[in-house]
C-alpha positions as CSV (number, residue, x, y, z in Angstrom):
1,M,24.3,8.0,-20.2
2,S,24.5,11.7,-21.0
3,N,25.8,14.4,-18.7
4,A,22.3,16.0,-18.6
5,L,20.9,12.7,-17.2
6,V,23.7,12.3,-14.7
7,L,23.0,15.9,-13.4
8,T,19.3,15.2,-13.3
9,L,19.8,12.2,-11.0
10,V,22.3,14.0,-8.8
11,V,20.0,17.0,-8.3
12,M,17.1,14.8,-7.6
13,L,19.0,12.7,-5.0
14,I,20.4,15.7,-3.3
15,C,16.9,17.2,-3.0
16,L,15.5,13.9,-1.6
17,F,18.3,13.7,1.0
18,L,17.5,17.3,2.0
19,K,13.9,16.1,2.6
20,V,12.5,18.3,-0.1
21,P,9.0,17.1,-1.0
22,V,9.2,14.2,-3.4
23,F,7.4,15.8,-6.4
24,I,9.5,18.9,-6.1
25,A,12.8,16.9,-6.0
26,I,11.8,14.9,-9.1
27,L,10.6,18.1,-11.0
28,T,13.8,20.0,-10.1
29,G,16.0,17.2,-11.4
30,S,13.9,16.8,-14.5
31,L,13.9,20.6,-15.2
32,A,17.7,20.5,-15.1
33,Y,17.7,17.9,-17.9
34,F,15.5,20.0,-20.2
35,L,17.5,23.2,-19.5
36,L,20.8,21.4,-20.3
37,N,19.7,19.4,-23.3
38,P,19.2,21.6,-26.3
39,T,17.7,18.8,-28.4
40,V,14.5,18.7,-26.5
41,S,11.9,21.5,-26.2
42,L,11.1,22.9,-22.7
43,T,7.4,22.7,-23.8
44,L,7.6,18.9,-23.4
45,F,8.3,19.4,-19.7
46,A,4.8,20.8,-19.1
47,Q,3.2,18.4,-21.7
48,R,4.5,15.3,-20.0
49,M,3.3,16.4,-16.6
50,I,-0.3,17.0,-17.9
51,I,-0.3,13.8,-20.0
52,G,0.8,11.8,-16.9
53,T,-2.4,12.7,-15.0
54,Q,-4.9,12.1,-17.9
55,S,-5.3,8.4,-17.8
56,L,-8.8,7.2,-17.1
57,S,-7.7,4.4,-14.8
58,L,-6.2,7.0,-12.4
59,L,-9.7,8.2,-11.7
60,A,-10.1,5.2,-9.5
61,I,-7.7,6.8,-6.9
62,P,-9.8,9.7,-5.8
63,F,-12.9,7.5,-5.8
64,F,-11.4,4.9,-3.5
65,V,-9.8,7.4,-1.3
66,C,-13.1,9.2,-0.9
67,A,-14.9,5.9,-0.1
68,G,-12.4,5.1,2.6
69,V,-12.7,8.5,4.3
70,L,-16.5,8.3,4.2
71,M,-16.3,4.8,5.8
72,N,-14.4,6.3,8.7
73,Y,-17.1,9.0,9.3
74,S,-20.0,6.6,8.9
75,G,-19.2,4.4,12.0
76,V,-17.9,1.5,9.9
77,T,-14.5,1.4,11.7
78,R,-16.2,1.0,15.1
79,R,-18.4,-1.8,13.9
80,L,-15.5,-3.6,12.2
81,M,-13.4,-3.3,15.4
82,R,-16.2,-5.0,17.5
83,F,-16.3,-7.8,15.0
84,C,-12.5,-8.3,15.1
85,E,-12.6,-8.3,18.9
86,A,-15.3,-11.0,18.8
87,V,-13.2,-13.2,16.5
88,T,-9.7,-12.7,18.1
89,G,-10.6,-11.8,21.7
90,R,-9.9,-15.2,23.3
91,L,-6.4,-15.5,21.7
92,N,-3.1,-14.4,23.3
93,G,-2.5,-10.8,22.6
94,G,-6.1,-10.2,21.8
95,L,-5.9,-6.4,21.2
96,A,-2.8,-6.8,19.1
97,L,-4.6,-9.3,16.9
98,V,-7.6,-7.0,16.7
99,N,-5.1,-4.4,15.3
100,V,-3.9,-6.8,12.6
101,M,-7.3,-8.0,11.6
102,L,-8.8,-4.5,11.6
103,S,-6.0,-3.4,9.2
104,T,-7.0,-6.2,6.9
105,V,-10.7,-5.5,6.8
106,M,-10.1,-1.7,6.7
107,G,-7.6,-2.2,3.9
108,G,-10.5,-3.5,1.8
109,L,-12.3,-0.2,2.4
110,S,-9.8,2.7,2.3
111,G,-6.9,1.8,0.1
112,S,-4.6,4.2,2.1
113,N,-2.1,2.7,4.5
114,L,-1.2,6.0,6.0
115,A,-4.8,6.8,6.8
116,D,-5.3,3.4,8.4
117,A,-2.1,3.7,10.5
118,A,-3.1,7.1,11.8
119,M,-6.6,5.9,12.6
120,E,-5.5,2.8,14.4
121,A,-2.7,4.6,16.3
122,K,-5.3,6.9,17.7
123,L,-8.0,4.3,18.3
124,L,-6.1,1.2,19.5
125,V,-2.7,2.1,20.8
126,P,-3.9,4.0,23.9
127,E,-6.1,1.0,24.8
128,M,-3.3,-1.4,24.2
129,E,-1.0,0.6,26.5
130,R,-3.7,0.8,29.2
131,T,-3.9,-3.0,29.2
132,G,-0.2,-3.6,29.5
133,Y,1.3,-3.6,26.0
134,S,4.5,-1.6,25.6
135,K,4.3,1.6,23.5
136,S,6.9,0.4,21.0
137,F,5.2,-3.0,20.5
138,S,1.8,-1.4,20.0
139,S,3.3,1.1,17.5
140,V,5.1,-1.6,15.5
141,V,2.1,-3.8,15.3
142,T,0.0,-0.8,14.1
143,A,2.6,0.2,11.4
144,V,3.4,-3.4,10.2
145,S,-0.3,-4.4,10.0
146,S,-1.0,-1.3,7.9
147,M,1.3,-2.7,5.3
148,I,-1.6,-5.0,4.4
149,T,-3.7,-2.1,3.1
150,P,-1.8,-1.6,-0.3
151,L,-2.2,-5.3,-1.0
152,I,-6.0,-5.6,-0.3
153,P,-8.2,-4.2,-3.0
154,P,-8.8,-1.3,-3.5
155,G,-5.1,-0.6,-2.7
156,I,-3.8,2.5,-4.4
157,A,-0.5,0.7,-5.2
158,L,-2.4,-1.9,-7.1
159,I,-4.1,0.7,-9.3
160,L,-0.9,2.5,-10.0
161,Y,1.0,-0.7,-10.9
162,G,-1.8,-1.8,-13.2
163,F,-1.8,1.6,-15.0
164,L,2.0,1.6,-15.4
165,A,2.5,-2.0,-16.4
166,N,-0.7,-2.3,-18.5
167,I,-2.0,-5.2,-16.4
168,S,-5.7,-5.8,-15.6
169,I,-6.4,-4.0,-12.3
170,G,-9.1,-6.6,-11.6
171,K,-6.5,-9.4,-11.7
172,L,-4.2,-7.4,-9.4
173,F,-7.1,-6.9,-7.0
174,A,-7.7,-10.6,-7.0
175,A,-4.0,-11.4,-6.5
176,G,-3.8,-8.8,-3.7
177,M,-6.5,-10.6,-1.7
178,S,-4.4,-13.8,-1.5
179,V,-1.1,-11.9,-0.6
180,G,-2.9,-9.6,1.9
181,V,-4.6,-12.5,3.7
182,L,-1.2,-14.4,3.7
183,L,0.4,-11.4,5.4
184,C,-2.5,-11.1,7.8
185,V,-2.3,-14.8,8.9
186,C,1.5,-14.7,9.3
187,L,1.3,-11.6,11.4
188,M,-1.5,-12.9,13.6
189,V,0.5,-16.1,14.3
190,F,3.7,-14.1,14.9
191,V,2.0,-11.5,17.2
192,S,0.2,-14.3,19.1
193,V,3.5,-16.1,19.8
194,I,5.3,-12.9,21.0
195,S,2.2,-12.0,23.1
196,K,2.3,-15.4,24.8
197,K,6.0,-15.0,25.7
198,R,5.4,-11.5,27.1
199,G,2.3,-12.3,29.0
200,Y,-0.1,-10.1,26.9
201,L,-3.5,-11.5,28.0
202,P,-6.5,-12.2,25.8
203,I,-9.4,-9.7,25.9
204,R,-11.7,-12.4,27.3
205,T,-11.3,-16.0,28.7
206,E,-14.7,-17.5,28.0
207,R,-15.6,-19.1,24.7
208,L,-17.4,-16.9,22.1
209,K,-21.1,-17.7,22.2
210,K,-23.1,-17.9,19.0
211,Q,-25.3,-14.9,20.0
212,Q,-22.2,-12.8,20.8
213,F,-20.8,-13.6,17.4
214,T,-24.0,-12.8,15.6
215,E,-24.4,-9.5,17.4
216,A,-20.8,-8.5,16.4
217,F,-21.1,-9.9,12.8
218,R,-24.4,-8.5,11.8
219,P,-23.4,-4.8,11.8
220,A,-20.2,-5.6,9.9
221,I,-21.7,-7.7,7.1
222,L,-22.2,-4.8,4.7
223,P,-18.7,-3.2,5.0
224,L,-17.2,-6.7,4.7
225,C,-19.0,-7.1,1.4
226,L,-17.2,-4.2,-0.3
227,P,-14.1,-6.1,-1.5
228,I,-16.4,-8.9,-2.8
229,L,-18.5,-6.2,-4.6
230,I,-15.4,-4.7,-6.2
231,I,-13.7,-7.8,-7.4
232,G,-17.0,-9.6,-8.4
233,G,-18.3,-6.5,-10.2
234,I,-15.1,-6.2,-12.2
235,R,-14.9,-9.9,-13.0
236,V,-18.5,-10.2,-14.1
237,G,-18.1,-7.1,-16.2
238,I,-20.6,-4.9,-14.4
239,F,-18.1,-2.1,-14.1
240,T,-14.4,-1.3,-14.7
241,A,-11.9,-0.6,-11.9
242,T,-12.6,3.2,-12.2
243,E,-16.4,2.7,-12.1
244,A,-15.9,0.3,-9.1
245,G,-14.4,3.3,-7.3
246,S,-17.5,5.4,-7.9
247,A,-19.7,2.4,-6.8
248,A,-17.6,2.3,-3.6
249,V,-18.3,6.0,-2.9
250,L,-22.1,5.4,-3.4
251,F,-21.9,2.3,-1.2
252,S,-20.2,4.3,1.5
253,L,-22.8,7.0,1.4
254,V,-25.6,4.4,1.6
255,L,-23.9,2.9,4.6
256,G,-23.7,6.3,6.3
257,W,-27.4,6.9,5.7
258,F,-28.3,3.3,6.8
259,Y,-26.3,3.7,10.1
260,R,-27.7,7.3,10.5
261,E,-24.3,8.5,11.6
262,I,-23.0,10.6,8.7
263,K,-24.1,14.2,8.3
264,M,-23.6,16.7,5.5
265,K,-20.7,18.3,7.5
266,E,-18.9,15.0,7.5
267,V,-19.5,14.6,3.7
268,W,-17.9,18.0,3.0
269,K,-15.0,17.2,5.3
270,S,-14.6,13.8,3.5
271,L,-14.4,15.6,0.1
272,S,-11.8,18.0,1.5
273,E,-9.6,15.2,2.8
274,T,-10.0,13.3,-0.5
275,T,-8.9,16.4,-2.5
276,V,-5.8,16.8,-0.4
277,S,-4.8,13.1,-0.5
278,T,-5.5,12.8,-4.2
279,A,-3.6,16.0,-5.0
280,S,-0.5,14.7,-3.2
281,I,-0.6,11.5,-5.1
282,M,-1.2,13.1,-8.5
283,L,1.6,15.6,-8.0
284,I,4.0,12.6,-7.6
285,V,2.4,10.9,-10.6
286,A,2.8,14.0,-12.8
287,S,6.4,14.6,-11.8
288,A,7.5,11.0,-12.1
289,T,5.9,10.8,-15.6
290,V,8.4,13.5,-16.7
291,L,11.3,11.5,-15.3
292,S,10.0,8.3,-16.9
293,W,10.0,10.1,-20.3
294,I,13.6,11.3,-19.7
295,L,14.7,7.7,-18.9
296,T,12.9,6.4,-22.0
297,N,14.4,9.2,-24.2
298,E,17.9,8.2,-22.9
299,Q,17.0,4.5,-23.7
300,I,17.8,3.5,-20.1
301,P,15.1,0.7,-20.1
302,Q,16.6,-0.9,-23.2
303,K,20.2,-0.6,-22.0
304,M,19.3,-1.9,-18.6
305,A,17.4,-4.9,-20.0
306,E,20.3,-5.7,-22.4
307,V,22.9,-5.6,-19.5
308,M,20.7,-7.8,-17.2
309,V,20.0,-10.4,-19.9
310,Q,23.7,-10.7,-20.8
311,T,24.9,-10.9,-17.2
312,I,22.0,-12.7,-15.4
313,H,20.9,-16.0,-16.8
314,N,18.6,-17.2,-14.0
315,K,15.3,-15.6,-13.1
316,Y,15.8,-16.2,-9.3
317,V,19.1,-14.4,-9.4
318,F,17.3,-11.5,-11.2
319,L,14.6,-11.5,-8.6
320,L,17.2,-11.5,-5.8
321,V,19.1,-8.5,-7.3
322,V,15.9,-6.6,-7.9
323,N,14.6,-7.2,-4.4
324,L,17.8,-6.2,-2.7
325,F,17.8,-3.0,-4.8
326,L,14.2,-2.3,-4.0
327,I,14.8,-2.8,-0.2
328,V,17.6,-0.4,-0.2
329,L,15.7,2.1,-2.4
330,G,12.7,1.8,-0.2
331,M,14.7,3.2,2.8
332,F,15.2,6.5,0.9
333,M,12.3,7.0,-1.5
334,E,8.5,7.2,-1.2
335,G,6.7,4.1,-2.5
336,N,4.5,5.7,-5.2
337,A,7.4,7.7,-6.6
338,S,9.7,4.6,-7.0
339,T,6.8,2.6,-8.4
340,I,6.1,5.2,-11.2
341,I,9.8,5.4,-12.0
342,L,10.8,1.8,-11.8
343,V,7.8,-0.3,-12.9
344,P,8.1,0.7,-16.6
345,L,11.7,-0.3,-16.4
346,L,11.5,-3.6,-14.5
347,A,8.2,-5.1,-15.5
348,P,9.2,-5.7,-19.2
349,I,12.6,-7.2,-18.1
350,A,10.8,-9.6,-15.6
351,K,8.6,-10.7,-18.5
352,M,11.7,-11.5,-20.6
353,Y,12.8,-13.9,-17.8
354,G,9.5,-15.7,-18.0
355,I,8.3,-14.4,-14.6
356,N,4.5,-14.3,-14.2
357,E,3.4,-10.6,-14.5
358,I,1.0,-11.0,-11.6
359,Q,3.6,-12.6,-9.4
360,F,6.2,-9.9,-10.1
361,A,3.6,-7.2,-9.4
362,M,2.8,-8.7,-5.9
363,I,6.6,-9.1,-5.2
364,Y,7.2,-5.5,-6.2
365,I,4.3,-4.1,-4.2
366,F,5.1,-6.2,-1.1
367,N,8.7,-5.1,-1.2
368,G,7.6,-1.5,-1.5
369,S,5.4,-1.9,1.6
370,I,8.5,-3.1,3.5
371,G,10.1,0.2,2.7
372,T,7.4,2.1,4.5
373,I,8.5,0.8,8.0
374,T,12.3,1.0,7.4
375,P,14.6,3.9,8.5
376,P,15.5,6.5,7.6
377,L,12.4,7.6,5.6
378,G,9.7,5.0,6.3
379,T,6.5,6.8,6.0
380,L,4.4,4.4,8.1
381,M,7.0,4.4,10.8
382,F,6.9,8.2,11.1
383,V,3.1,8.5,10.9
384,T,2.6,5.9,13.6
385,C,5.4,7.2,15.9
386,G,4.1,10.8,15.3
387,V,0.7,9.8,16.7
388,T,1.8,7.5,19.5
389,K,4.9,9.6,20.5
390,C,7.0,6.4,20.3
391,K,10.8,7.1,19.9
392,T,12.1,6.0,16.5
393,K,15.0,4.1,18.1
394,D,12.6,2.1,20.2
395,F,10.4,1.4,17.2
396,I,13.3,0.1,15.1
397,Q,14.5,-2.1,17.9
398,E,11.1,-3.6,18.5
399,A,10.6,-4.0,14.7
400,L,13.7,-6.2,14.1
401,P,11.9,-9.6,14.4
402,F,9.1,-8.3,12.2
403,Y,11.6,-7.4,9.5
404,V,12.8,-11.0,9.5
405,L,9.2,-12.2,9.2
406,L,8.5,-9.9,6.2
407,L,11.7,-11.0,4.4
408,F,10.6,-14.6,4.9
409,I,7.2,-13.9,3.4
410,L,9.0,-12.1,0.5
411,V,11.1,-15.2,-0.2
412,L,7.9,-17.3,-0.2
413,L,6.4,-15.1,-2.8
414,I,9.5,-15.4,-4.9
415,L,9.7,-19.2,-4.7
416,F,6.0,-20.1,-4.9
417,P,4.2,-18.2,-7.7
418,W,0.9,-19.8,-6.8
419,L,0.7,-17.8,-3.6
420,S,0.2,-14.7,-5.7
421,T,-1.8,-16.2,-8.6
422,W,-4.2,-18.9,-7.3
423,I,-7.2,-16.6,-6.9
424,V,-6.5,-15.0,-10.3
425,D,-6.4,-18.5,-11.9
426,L,-9.6,-19.4,-10.1
427,L,-11.5,-16.4,-11.3
428,Y,-10.0,-15.8,-14.7
């Protein structure tokens, strides 16, 4: 490892600990490498940034972000919440279960966990507190359930991983459905058990009548069809993942017109929010692409693979080491940035150990999601607490049993590959 690379990593880590924006931290460290290394031209610094944003598959990101924002303005969220209330209202902790289920169905629309966490923190947490739930429990359920969003198609993390590891995004979407639903079911059972112990009552006591279910389900049918439309369209070959994003935008506009709730003012506001969200993601992509080139130029992937293969002879030991590393890293680094830096390093090594590429992708993305609710830099934790005004100390204390559940699910994904791959095998 050269002195220039060591200084690059030191500068980047210092900037991250000083809470400098992620893309600036990465660019500052990368610029130090180019300035101190006379063998590479400074022109490459700008070239790699531009090249990193020019992949066609990355166009799916603004499309799906836009579709999700339009859904929020078209009344879809309210209709889906009524449907979730109808399904879970008779169970212990009814509103908490609505929170989990709404994250699952909204994850299939927006692809942004931060947007979903902020929306549900405003929409559901005040109502949960009014009916007797503690602020900390309500905030934790909101944040943890928003982890489902990156896993359910069209999760942005799935698109980024597919682009970086050269894996079919359609297959990742299919795998994400199984893992997302697994997390949803485990969370609903877990939340229901806790709610029963604490005396959090159901929303209603009477059985759900057929007419009530129909009235709640009918307005939610079209939004619930979007994930099926995306995966089915990609599988059949009607469109690519990028074209599926544009189809999702069109679908959102049609829903807004059909419900007669979206106006031109909301459309312009949606485009503005999409621009800001996409810009923040692409700045990280551009900066991390420069760092990835530096690591490749220093032959870090090859050296790392050689050391691991020589010292680790069991794929489960490899997965254990990688997951422990990712959990610690997730406490300090934003998920998209670590994905762009590490996936090109780790995905080829995992393949050398005979680990299914879809399984490793789901393990990686799930692990990255855990980092969003862990201190000190968990983004979902801070977004949720910022909206609900919950103290971080109370959040962490309440979240401890949820951390145990998430680690248990991570172990299941490691030991049982079919949990990640069964839908992919069924469709492909």
